[in-house]
Wavefront OBJ file of the C-alpha trace (Angstrom):
o trace
v 0.000 0.000 0.000
v 1.164 3.566 -0.639
v 3.637 4.816 1.909
v 1.704 8.017 2.558
v -1.748 6.478 2.892
v -3.565 6.351 6.177
v -6.774 4.608 7.031
v -9.696 6.884 7.680
v -12.495 5.534 9.827
v -16.044 6.371 8.769
v -16.304 10.086 9.158
v -18.267 13.283 8.942
v -20.492 14.007 11.921
v -23.838 15.549 10.940
v -23.506 19.268 10.185
v -19.717 19.304 10.129
v -17.297 19.367 7.238
v -14.865 16.758 8.424
v -14.613 15.014 11.743
v -12.258 12.311 10.587
v -10.808 9.508 12.659
v -7.577 8.151 11.228
v -5.994 4.832 12.113
v -3.244 2.633 10.739
v -3.439 0.885 7.368
v -5.637 -2.202 7.556
v -5.098 -5.706 6.328
v -6.648 -6.620 2.941
v -10.434 -6.729 3.064
v -12.027 -10.152 3.409
v -13.949 -11.820 0.614
v -17.565 -10.716 0.235
v -20.860 -12.543 0.187
v -22.137 -11.866 -3.314
v -19.356 -12.566 -5.733
v -15.599 -13.274 -5.792
v -15.171 -9.609 -6.788
v -17.103 -8.311 -3.765
v -15.978 -7.835 -0.174
v -17.768 -7.390 3.133
v -15.221 -4.784 4.203
v -14.425 -2.179 1.555
v -12.126 0.810 1.311
v -12.498 4.089 -0.558
v -9.329 5.689 -1.946
v -9.624 9.471 -1.684
v -6.834 12.079 -1.716
v -4.698 14.174 0.578
v -6.120 15.291 3.900
v -6.109 18.903 2.716
v -8.231 18.244 -0.371
v -11.954 17.753 -0.925
v -11.736 14.073 -1.981
v -10.861 13.146 1.612
v -14.008 14.392 3.396
v -16.223 13.382 0.447
v -14.871 9.837 0.709
v -15.414 9.925 4.461
v -19.061 10.877 3.944
v -19.471 8.022 1.456
v -17.986 5.562 3.943
v -20.419 6.762 6.613
v -23.365 6.261 4.245
v -22.299 2.769 3.193
v -21.740 1.720 6.805
v -25.201 2.941 7.704
v -27.204 1.871 4.656
v -25.693 -1.310 3.185
v -26.346 -4.434 5.231
v -23.363 -6.635 5.954
v -20.807 -4.159 4.591
v -18.496 -1.898 6.535
v -16.609 0.833 4.734
v -13.716 3.123 5.475
v -11.859 5.722 3.480
v -8.145 6.282 3.196
v -5.997 9.287 2.456
v -3.855 8.833 -0.674
v -1.859 10.734 -3.248
v -5.132 11.106 -5.221
v -6.149 10.113 -8.743
v -3.202 8.213 -10.252
v -2.447 6.324 -7.055
v -6.141 5.601 -6.563
v -6.431 3.843 -9.912
v -3.357 1.779 -9.046
v -5.025 0.783 -5.771
v -8.123 -0.355 -7.674
v -5.925 -2.347 -10.043
v -4.211 -4.117 -7.129
v -7.558 -4.617 -5.330
v -6.173 -2.712 -2.341
v -9.171 -0.376 -2.639
v -12.699 -1.103 -3.823
v -13.863 2.407 -4.721
v -11.706 5.319 -5.842
v -12.418 9.006 -6.353
v -10.457 10.281 -9.345
v -10.284 12.962 -12.034
v -11.920 12.036 -15.307
v -8.791 12.540 -17.414
v -6.843 10.122 -15.207
v -9.654 7.564 -15.350
v -9.832 7.887 -19.145
v -6.083 7.470 -19.548
v -6.036 4.486 -17.195
v -8.868 2.796 -19.090
v -7.137 3.335 -22.445
v -3.567 2.668 -21.290
v -2.341 6.197 -22.005
v -0.196 8.759 -20.203
v 0.791 7.493 -16.751
v -0.690 4.092 -17.649
v 1.207 3.276 -20.838
v 2.536 0.183 -19.066
v -0.962 -1.294 -19.012
v -4.609 -0.291 -19.016
v -6.762 -0.406 -15.876
v -10.311 -1.255 -16.933
v -12.464 0.409 -14.302
v -16.113 1.478 -14.456
v -17.871 4.517 -12.998
v -20.363 4.100 -10.155
v -20.995 7.839 -9.751
v -20.149 11.035 -11.553
v -19.492 13.652 -8.896
v -18.762 17.320 -9.563
v -16.661 19.073 -12.198
v -13.191 20.437 -11.728
v -13.226 23.582 -13.835
v -10.202 24.810 -15.767
v -9.388 28.355 -14.640
v -6.684 30.378 -16.408
v -6.231 33.143 -13.855
v -4.627 36.538 -14.174
v -5.190 39.868 -12.450
v -7.290 42.689 -13.831
v -4.238 44.935 -13.598
v -2.269 42.525 -15.825
v -5.149 42.097 -18.266
v -5.389 45.884 -18.656
v -1.804 45.903 -19.974
v -1.565 42.543 -21.758
v -5.084 42.089 -23.249
v -5.581 38.463 -22.230
v -8.820 38.017 -24.162
v -8.308 34.387 -25.270
v -6.166 31.568 -23.920
v -3.693 31.833 -26.816
v -2.908 35.376 -25.647
v -0.776 33.890 -22.859
v 1.881 33.162 -25.499
v 5.197 34.762 -24.525
v 3.872 35.431 -21.012
v 5.030 34.107 -17.647
v 2.610 31.310 -16.838
v 2.355 28.825 -13.953
v 1.159 25.428 -15.218
v 0.745 23.831 -11.772
v 2.926 21.836 -9.424
v 5.144 19.163 -11.009
v 3.197 15.946 -11.582
v -0.118 17.457 -10.475
v -3.487 16.996 -12.149
v -3.346 20.730 -12.756
v -0.144 20.399 -14.780
v -1.554 17.420 -16.715
v -4.705 19.344 -17.644
v -2.709 22.428 -18.645
v -0.374 20.381 -20.815
v -3.359 18.846 -22.605
v -4.904 22.272 -23.239
v -1.587 23.418 -24.716
v -1.388 20.265 -26.845
v -4.904 20.711 -28.200
v -4.131 24.300 -29.206
v -0.822 23.438 -30.858
v 1.134 25.276 -28.178
v 4.186 24.162 -26.230
v 4.702 24.935 -22.531
v 8.433 24.550 -23.172
v 8.601 27.111 -25.984
v 5.540 29.368 -26.013
v 5.587 30.615 -22.418
v 8.024 31.287 -19.640
v 6.903 28.297 -17.624
v 6.664 28.201 -13.862
v 5.492 25.108 -11.968
v 3.850 26.409 -8.836
v 1.121 24.947 -6.658
v -2.009 27.037 -6.163
v -0.855 29.019 -3.133
v 2.512 29.718 -4.755
v 0.848 30.829 -7.992
v -1.390 33.217 -6.068
v 1.632 34.658 -4.291
v 3.533 35.004 -7.582
v 0.582 36.858 -9.130
v 0.391 39.260 -6.205
v 4.131 39.901 -6.369
v 4.216 40.357 -10.154
v 6.366 37.283 -10.771
v 3.928 35.643 -13.207
v 1.304 37.023 -15.581
v -1.176 34.162 -15.219
v -1.535 30.605 -13.968
v -3.880 27.640 -14.009
v -6.231 26.223 -11.396
v -8.173 22.982 -12.028
v -10.645 23.164 -9.151
v -14.286 23.398 -8.222
v -15.820 26.811 -8.780
v -15.345 29.198 -5.886
v -12.130 27.534 -4.705
v -10.880 29.074 -1.484
v -7.467 30.069 -2.830
v -9.100 32.082 -5.643
v -11.451 33.823 -3.249
v -8.469 34.716 -1.069
v -6.587 36.039 -4.094
v -9.423 38.259 -5.298
v -9.920 39.617 -1.777
v -6.639 41.516 -2.271
v -6.297 41.656 -6.072
v -9.250 41.697 -8.508
v -8.835 38.710 -10.813
v -9.317 38.199 -14.540
v -10.260 34.763 -15.884
v -8.787 34.169 -19.340
v -11.459 32.452 -21.464
v -11.117 29.727 -24.017
v -12.546 31.494 -27.052
v -14.936 29.447 -29.195
v -12.391 28.030 -31.691
v -10.087 27.142 -28.785
v -12.924 25.533 -26.852
v -13.873 23.431 -29.867
v -10.277 22.237 -30.274
v -9.837 21.210 -26.630
v -13.211 19.488 -26.249
v -12.899 17.912 -29.692
v -9.496 16.358 -29.085
v -10.078 15.204 -25.508
v -13.534 13.701 -24.852
v -13.114 13.870 -21.070
v -13.321 17.684 -21.270
v -16.745 19.269 -21.672
v -17.515 22.928 -22.475
v -18.366 24.864 -19.337
v -19.371 28.407 -18.404
v -18.215 30.076 -15.204
v -21.221 32.300 -14.631
v -20.510 35.964 -14.003
v -20.626 36.719 -10.296
v -19.241 33.324 -9.269
v -16.207 35.389 -8.289
v -17.013 38.830 -6.958
v -14.455 40.557 -9.211
v -15.478 38.720 -12.422
v -18.772 40.103 -13.747
v -18.917 38.456 -17.180
v -19.521 34.798 -18.060
v -16.276 32.979 -18.880
v -16.139 30.025 -21.281
v -13.774 27.183 -20.412
v -13.762 23.390 -20.013
v -14.700 21.160 -17.110
v -13.257 17.854 -16.052
v -15.623 15.596 -14.119
v -14.610 13.668 -11.037
v -15.904 10.122 -10.781
v -16.201 7.276 -8.305
v -14.440 4.329 -9.950
v -14.920 0.642 -9.187
v -13.285 -2.533 -10.539
v -15.042 -4.368 -13.353
v -15.117 -7.443 -11.106
v -17.650 -5.840 -8.749
v -20.980 -7.645 -9.136
v -24.056 -5.910 -10.478
v -25.853 -6.485 -7.175
v -23.094 -4.880 -5.119
v -22.867 -1.935 -7.484
v -26.643 -1.512 -7.336
v -26.836 -1.486 -3.538
v -23.952 0.999 -3.329
v -25.556 3.238 -5.971
v -28.872 3.189 -4.107
v -27.197 4.045 -0.808
v -25.064 6.870 -2.183
v -27.538 8.527 -4.560
v -30.331 8.417 -1.998
v -28.141 10.095 0.613
v -26.443 12.799 -1.412
v -27.568 15.391 1.133
v -25.050 13.888 3.546
v -22.234 14.219 0.991
v -23.313 17.780 0.237
v -22.672 18.731 3.844
v -18.927 18.391 3.234
v -18.908 19.952 -0.243
v -21.923 22.165 -0.807
v -20.542 23.508 -4.107
v -20.985 20.056 -5.635
v -24.623 19.674 -4.627
v -26.077 20.672 -8.013
v -24.146 17.874 -9.713
v -24.862 14.829 -7.524
v -27.787 13.692 -9.655
v -28.202 10.719 -11.962
v -28.351 12.935 -15.071
v -24.634 13.757 -14.769
v -23.764 10.101 -15.403
v -23.647 11.050 -19.093
v -20.348 12.826 -18.365
v -18.544 9.627 -17.353
v -15.250 9.256 -19.255
v -15.513 5.426 -19.219
v -18.376 2.883 -19.192
v -20.725 2.859 -16.225
v -21.084 -0.047 -13.821
v -24.149 -2.242 -14.526
v -25.424 -1.609 -10.993
v -25.754 2.148 -11.442
v -27.186 1.680 -14.948
v -29.929 -0.449 -13.414
v -30.623 2.157 -10.739
v -30.637 5.038 -13.235
v -33.049 3.257 -15.576
v -35.398 2.609 -12.654
v -35.555 6.403 -12.404
v -36.112 6.903 -16.150
v -32.634 8.304 -16.763
v -31.423 7.468 -20.257
v -27.932 5.971 -20.495
v -26.002 6.489 -23.767
v -25.003 3.289 -25.534
v -21.327 4.217 -25.425
v -21.424 4.192 -21.604
v -22.739 0.635 -21.377
v -20.065 -1.994 -20.659
l 1 2 3 4 5 6 7 8 9 10 11 12 13 14 15 16 17 18 19 20 21 22 23 24 25 26 27 28 29 30 31 32 33 34 35 36 37 38 39 40 41 42 43 44 45 46 47 48 49 50 51 52 53 54 55 56 57 58 59 60 61 62 63 64 65 66 67 68 69 70 71 72 73 74 75 76 77 78 79 80 81 82 83 84 85 86 87 88 89 90 91 92 93 94 95 96 97 98 99 100 101 102 103 104 105 106 107 108 109 110 111 112 113 114 115 116 117 118 119 120 121 122 123 124 125 126 127 128 129 130 131 132 133 134 135 136 137 138 139 140 141 142 143 144 145 146 147 148 149 150 151 152 153 154 155 156 157 158 159 160 161 162 163 164 165 166 167 168 169 170 171 172 173 174 175 176 177 178 179 180 181 182 183 184 185 186 187 188 189 190 191 192 193 194 195 196 197 198 199 200 201 202 203 204 205 206 207 208 209 210 211 212 213 214 215 216 217 218 219 220 221 222 223 224 225 226 227 228 229 230 231 232 233 234 235 236 237 238 239 240 241 242 243 244 245 246 247 248 249 250 251 252 253 254 255 256 257 258 259 260 261 262 263 264 265 266 267 268 269 270 271 272 273 274 275 276 277 278 279 280 281 282 283 284 285 286 287 288 289 290 291 292 293 294 295 296 297 298 299 300 301 302 303 304 305 306 307 308 309 310 311 312 313 314 315 316 317 318 319 320 321 322 323 324 325 326 327 328 329 330 331 332 333 334 335 336 337 338 339 340 341
């Protein structure tokens, strides 16, 4: 198991964001009652303790413990998406929260997974991470950052090395025929560092791949009015056309207090992945428990509450699990043929 991972006991007391009890890594879960691919004790791979995956996974574990007979669940802190898919592959975890681009690449054996595909399925589609290209209004007034391609020859932070932010930024550059090595003065800062560099005039813009209203952006605009650089329509068509895990998205004006106009960009959906070996019955009972208790999950991430509905399943980057297909169809939600296993 990953050297940084810690077991997280079922968490999230009612009305709180994260009351999380952490214990040592457990032994492998015992075999389940329904199918060789099922277990009576299951784990949910989440992310770092400072991120949103961690409390969301804790809320899911609490729901499963409470609602699914004969199953106990816990969540564990991990290095997030790439590690989580590896844990699913090794059957060290049974559910994994992950970014859609990572799930897509794992399924198709691309990027970090060129050594072998990991054929997972989606049990839930959660909330979108939205691509933000962020500058300051003071910089925009001088540099005219009206479209993403206008960052050419500027100082731009692509995200921390190896982060999902950097991966997403590199793919946007690739889709637009740009090179982060040649077309910008590249910096590789994490979010807090990028915000500091913007305030201090060390970069002209930088990328955030986060849920709308992310705390670090609200903190930045509290001292420096921000400008969100849009993907103009031809750019948006290129990115969404080349990479099917990106969908066009609008950041509605007023989402950030210093950004009045709508901003066009792309969104990357987070999903709850499960191994193909999980039985239809187990997937169904988990889908019922989770989708019928989304209010509990929303207590730890209210910004995602509009998205925890069956209709967002259409945004899955890989096929859906038969259990959630069955549940969705019981509620008259149409499932596209390409998302059926």
